[in-house]
C-alpha positions in Angstrom: 152.1 44.7 165.8 155.7 43.9 164.6 154.2 41.2 162.4 152.0 43.5 160.5 154.9 46.1 160.0 157.4 43.3 158.7 154.5 42.2 156.0 154.2 45.9 155.0 157.9 46.3 154.6 158.1 43.1 152.5 155.0 44.2 150.3 156.8 47.5 149.7 160.0 46.1 148.9 158.2 43.8 146.4 156.7 46.7 144.7 159.9 48.8 144.8 161.7 45.8 143.0 158.9 45.9 140.4 159.6 49.6 139.4 163.3 48.8 139.1 162.6 46.3 136.3 163.9 48.2 133.2 161.9 48.4 129.8 158.4 47.6 130.9 155.3 50.1 130.7 153.3 50.9 133.7 150.5 48.6 132.2 152.9 45.6 132.3 154.4 46.2 136.0 151.7 43.6 137.4 153.5 40.9 135.6 157.1 41.8 137.2 155.9 41.7 141.0 158.9 40.3 143.1 158.0 36.6 143.6 159.8 33.2 143.8 159.0 32.5 140.2 158.2 34.5 137.0 155.4 33.1 134.5 156.3 34.1 131.0 153.6 36.7 129.7 152.5 34.1 127.0 152.0 31.4 129.6 154.5 29.1 128.1 157.1 28.7 131.0 157.7 29.4 134.5 161.2 30.6 135.7 162.8 31.8 138.9 162.2 35.5 139.3 166.0 36.1 139.6 166.3 35.3 135.9 164.4 38.3 134.8 166.8 40.6 133.0 169.7 38.3 133.7 170.7 38.8 130.1 169.7 35.1 129.1 166.6 34.6 127.0 164.3 32.2 129.0 160.9 32.9 127.6 160.0 32.5 123.7 158.1 35.6 123.7 161.3 37.5 125.3 159.1 38.8 128.3 161.7 37.6 130.8 164.4 40.0 129.3 162.6 43.5 128.8 165.7 45.4 129.8 168.4 43.5 127.9 169.1 42.6 124.6 169.3 38.9 125.2 165.8 37.9 123.5 165.6 38.4 119.6 161.8 38.9 120.0 162.0 41.1 123.0 160.8 44.7 123.3 162.2 47.7 125.3 159.9 50.3 126.6 161.1 53.9 126.4 159.2 55.9 129.1 160.3 59.1 127.6 158.7 61.6 130.3 158.1 64.8 128.5 157.7 63.2 125.2 156.1 60.3 123.4 156.8 56.9 124.9 157.4 54.1 122.5 159.1 50.4 122.3 162.1 49.6 120.5 163.5 46.0 119.6 165.7 44.9 122.6 168.4 44.2 120.2 169.0 47.9 120.4 169.5 48.1 124.2 173.2 48.9 125.1 174.1 49.0 121.5 176.0 52.1 121.8 173.3 54.2 119.7 170.7 56.2 121.9 167.3 55.4 120.8 165.2 56.6 123.7 165.2 60.2 124.3 165.3 59.7 128.0 168.8 57.4 127.2 167.1 54.5 129.1 168.2 52.0 126.5 171.9 52.8 127.1 172.1 52.2 130.7 175.2 50.1 130.4 177.2 51.0 127.4 180.1 53.5 126.4 177.4 55.9 124.7 176.9 59.2 126.6 173.2 59.9 125.9 171.3 63.0 126.9 167.9 63.3 127.9 166.4 65.2 125.2 162.7 64.4 125.9 161.6 67.8 127.2 162.9 69.5 124.1 161.5 67.2 121.7 158.1 67.2 123.8 158.1 71.1 123.5 158.7 70.8 119.9 155.9 68.3 119.3 153.6 70.3 121.5 154.2 73.5 119.6 153.6 71.7 116.3 150.5 70.0 117.5 149.2 73.6 118.8 150.1 75.1 115.4 148.2 72.4 113.7 145.2 72.9 116.2 145.3 76.7 115.4 145.2 75.8 111.6 142.6 73.3 112.0 140.5 76.0 114.1 141.0 78.5 111.6 140.4 76.1 108.6 137.0 74.9 110.4 135.9 78.5 110.6 136.8 79.0 106.9 135.2 75.9 106.2 131.8 77.0 107.7 131.9 80.3 105.7 132.5 78.3 102.7 129.8 75.9 103.4 127.3 79.0 103.7 128.7 80.5 100.4 128.1 77.0 98.9 124.5 76.7 100.0 123.9 80.0 98.6 125.7 79.3 95.5 123.8 76.2 95.1 120.4 78.1 95.6 121.5 80.7 93.0 122.3 78.0 90.5 118.9 76.3 91.0 117.1 79.7 90.5 119.3 80.4 87.6 118.4 76.9 86.2 114.7 77.6 86.6 114.9 81.0 84.8 116.7 79.6 82.0 114.2 76.8 81.6 111.4 79.4 81.6 113.3 81.3 78.8 113.8 78.3 76.9 110.0 77.5 77.1 109.3 81.1 75.7 112.0 80.8 73.1 110.5 77.3 72.0 107.1 79.2 71.5 108.7 82.0 69.6 110.8 79.7 67.4 107.6 77.7 66.4 106.1 81.2 65.4 109.1 82.2 63.4 109.3 78.8 61.6 105.6 79.3 60.7 106.3 82.9 59.5 109.3 81.7 57.5 107.2 78.8 56.0 104.6 81.3 55.2 106.8 83.8 53.5 108.8 81.0 51.5 105.2 79.9 50.2 104.5 83.5 49.0 107.7 83.8 47.4 107.0 80.5 45.7 103.7 81.5 44.6 105.2 84.8 43.1 107.9 82.9 41.2 105.4 80.4 39.9 103.2 83.2 38.8 106.0 84.8 36.9 107.1 81.5 35.2 103.5 80.8 34.0 103.6 83.7 31.7 100.0 84.3 31.7 100.1 87.2 34.3 100.9 91.1 34.0 103.9 90.3 36.3 105.5 88.1 33.6 104.7 90.5 30.7 106.3 93.5 32.6 109.5 91.4 33.3 109.8 90.5 29.8 109.3 94.0 28.7 112.2 95.2 30.9 114.4 92.7 29.6 113.6 93.4 26.1 114.1 97.2 26.4 117.4 96.7 28.2 118.6 94.5 25.6 117.7 97.2 22.7 119.4 99.6 24.9 122.8 97.6 24.7 122.2 96.5 21.0 123.7 99.7 19.5 122.9 98.4 15.7 119.8 96.9 16.5 120.6 93.8 14.7 119.2 91.7 17.4 122.6 90.5 18.7 124.9 91.7 21.5 128.6 91.7 20.5 131.9 92.1 22.5 132.1 95.6 21.2 128.7 96.5 22.4 129.2 95.0 25.9 132.3 97.0 26.1 130.9 100.4 25.0 127.6 100.0 27.3 128.4 97.9 30.3 131.1 98.9 33.2 132.3 97.4 36.6 130.4 98.5 39.5 133.4 99.7 41.5 135.4 101.0 38.5 133.0 102.7 36.1 135.8 104.6 34.2 137.6 101.4 33.3 136.7 99.9 29.9 136.1 96.2 30.1 138.9 94.1 28.4 137.7 91.7 25.8 138.2 88.8 28.0 135.9 90.3 30.5 133.3 90.9 27.9 133.5 87.5 26.5 133.0 86.1 29.9 129.9 88.3 30.3 128.9 86.8 27.0 129.4 83.4 28.4 132.4 82.6 26.4 131.0 83.5 23.0 131.2 86.7 20.8 127.4 87.0 20.3 124.4 86.9 22.5 120.7 86.9 21.4 117.7 88.0 23.6 116.6 84.5 24.7 120.2 83.9 26.0 120.5 87.4 27.4 117.5 87.0 29.3 119.0 83.9 31.4 122.6 85.1 31.6 123.7 88.8 31.4 120.1 89.9 32.5 120.7 87.9 35.6 124.2 89.5 36.2 122.7 93.0 35.8 120.0 92.4 37.9 122.1 91.5 40.8 124.1 94.6 40.6 126.9 93.7 42.4 129.6 93.2 39.8 128.6 95.1 36.5 126.1 97.6 35.6 124.9 99.6 32.4 127.0 103.0 31.7 125.0 106.1 31.8 121.9 104.5 32.9 120.0 107.7 32.8 116.8 107.1 31.0 117.2 103.4 30.7 114.7 101.0 31.9 115.1 99.9 35.4 117.0 96.8 35.8 116.1 94.5 38.4 113.7 92.1 39.6 109.8 92.3 39.5 109.0 94.6 42.5 106.5 91.9 43.8 109.1 89.1 43.5 111.7 91.5 45.2 109.3 92.3 48.1 108.4 88.5 48.5 112.2 87.8 48.4 113.0 90.5 51.2 110.3 89.1 53.2 111.3 85.5 53.1 115.1 86.5 53.9 113.8 88.7 56.9 112.1 85.7 58.2 115.0 83.5 57.6 117.2 85.9 59.5 114.7 86.4 62.5 114.2 82.5 62.8 118.1 82.0 62.7 118.6 84.6 65.5 115.8 82.7 67.7 117.3 79.4 66.8 120.9 80.6 68.0 119.3 82.2 71.1 117.4 78.8 72.0 120.6 76.9 71.4 122.7 79.1 73.6 120.1 79.0 76.3 119.9 75.2 76.2 123.9 75.0 76.3 123.6 77.0 79.4 121.1 74.8 81.0 123.0 71.8 80.1 126.1 73.3 81.6 124.3 74.2 84.8 122.4 70.8 85.1 126.1 68.9 84.6 127.4 71.1 87.4 124.7 70.4 89.9 124.8 66.8 89.3 128.3 66.6 90.5 128.6 65.6 94.3 130.1 68.6 96.0 129.8 67.1 99.6 127.1 66.9 102.2 126.9 70.6 102.7 128.0 71.8 99.4 131.3 72.7 100.5 133.2 71.8 97.6 131.2 73.8 95.3 133.2 76.9 95.3 136.1 74.9 93.8 134.1 74.4 90.5 135.2 77.0 87.8 138.4 77.6 89.9 142.0 76.3 88.6 145.0 76.1 90.6 148.6 76.2 89.4 152.1 74.9 90.6 155.5 75.2 88.8 157.7 72.1 89.3 160.9 72.4 87.2 160.3 73.0 83.7 156.5 72.1 83.8 153.4 74.2 85.0 150.6 71.9 86.4 146.9 73.3 86.5 144.3 71.6 88.2 140.7 72.6 87.6 138.6 70.7 90.2 135.6 68.9 88.8 137.3 69.5 85.3 140.7 68.5 84.4 144.6 68.4 85.1 146.8 69.6 82.6 150.7 69.8 82.4 152.4 72.6 80.3 156.1 72.4 79.6 158.3 75.4 79.0 157.9 75.1 75.3 154.4 75.4 75.6 153.2 72.0 74.9 150.1 71.0 77.1 149.1 67.6 78.1 146.0 66.4 79.7 146.6 64.5 82.7 142.9 63.4 83.4 139.3 64.6 83.4 137.4 64.5 86.4 136.3 61.0 87.5 135.1 60.5 91.0 135.6 60.8 94.7 138.0 58.2 96.0 138.7 58.8 99.7 138.3 56.2 102.5 135.1 55.1 103.9 135.4 57.4 106.7 136.3 60.5 104.6 135.0 59.9 101.0 135.9 63.4 100.0 139.6 63.3 100.8 140.9 62.2 97.5 139.8 63.1 93.8 140.5 61.0 90.8 141.1 62.3 87.2 141.3 59.9 84.7 141.5 59.2 80.6 144.3 61.6 80.2 146.3 61.7 76.9 147.8 58.4 76.1 151.2 57.5 77.6 154.0 56.4 75.5 154.2 53.3 77.2 150.5 52.5 76.9 147.6 53.4 78.8 146.4 56.9 79.7 147.7 59.2 82.3 145.9 59.8 85.5 146.0 62.1 88.7 145.1 61.6 92.3 144.4 64.6 94.2 144.8 64.5 97.8 142.9 67.2 99.8 144.4 68.3 103.2 143.4 71.0 105.7 144.7 74.4 105.3 143.8 78.1 105.9 143.9 78.5 101.9 143.1 76.9 98.9 146.4 76.2 97.0 148.2 73.3 95.2 151.1 72.3 97.5 152.7 69.6 95.6 152.9 67.4 92.3 154.7 64.0 92.0 154.9 61.3 89.4 155.8 58.1 91.5 155.1 55.8 88.6 155.1 56.5 84.7 152.3 58.6 83.6 150.4 58.3 87.3 150.5 61.5 89.1 149.6 62.6 92.7 148.9 66.0 93.9 148.3 67.7 97.3 145.5 70.3 97.3 145.3 72.4 100.5 141.9 73.9 101.4 140.0 74.8 104.6 137.1 72.6 103.2 139.4 69.4 103.9 139.4 70.1 107.6 137.6 67.8 109.8 137.0 68.4 113.5 138.9 65.0 114.5 142.4 66.0 114.8 143.4 65.2 118.5 146.4 66.0 120.3 148.9 63.0 120.2 149.9 61.3 122.9 152.7 63.7 124.4 153.8 63.4 128.2 153.8 66.8 129.8 155.1 65.5 133.0 158.3 67.1 134.3 
């Protein structure tokens, strides 16, 4: 009976001694049981156990001196109950500077270290709890944005199909209006050819009107119009009371001072026919000056069809531009659940010193100076996150050229937050910018509470 008690006492003493070894974690205590000898953890050497922590380095890996600064490769384990445990280089042990929050590294120095682990742990736990609350709220908002993204995606798909149907209908109308315009132009051309042929009543009536108008203007009936006769019979449309100057009359006579019927028919008659600059004074009783009614009707019909065709062409072009715009937007990768779709067509700004930075996701990044000069810092390029989280970074490239060569570019890192906002902008290297965009859709259900001891 006494023999068993003695063995138990020896075993307990050995266990108690291993617990007194400074600078080791609980997972390494098995290597430091009280024995006659100690095997270096790297297996390189066996030394007497009393040489452990004797302030002399015997093992190359420094494992015999976990609690002193003797070994250059040694490590001291800060237990830090109430906070996060961690290792420090053994050279910092008893160097007069408090490295471990539980003050265990300065057990034999002049430094008066306080155990601050509990306070640090409280702050750490409060921070982590705040992060967890932000994460929970962000994930809830993310779910809402996912649902909105799905609805928006479906709306865009419906809008695309509707526009494509409109485009098909407009295509049919476009062909019809092109046919109508072609027919109107053909009828107008036929009418003109009939007038020019000179063997139709239309041409004869046209010539009769021209001749009577010429006779009206030719006051002395000598078969020639002069500057005086033009000044006496022709007036400006918008200022009928004013008499034409000699220069104006000469201009109407095409630079000469006389004009016969043949020249009149191909010059002044055309000007009078248009009726937008000059007209015959006191035209009461004068022959009607204008185009042949058949030609005028054909011309009006051709102009109407041209106008209608232009309207349909413009509508068709507008619809196709809208279709192209939607197709480009739908071709972008908005995440597996379309959670990033809401960022499209949005812009976020941040003022940093004299510059205002604007990020328009999936479009471009710009920098505007206080003076108003705007510079492109890149256009949407791609997602460039890690393999585990592809959607954590955006790259905008091919911005305006940099004065040192190359073009400006911007990398945007997306971080979890309860609102979407641009939080920071930096330029770590010339013309290479980095931004932090905080948004709920960047929240991932993977944040775990870090190793913070809560033991008292």
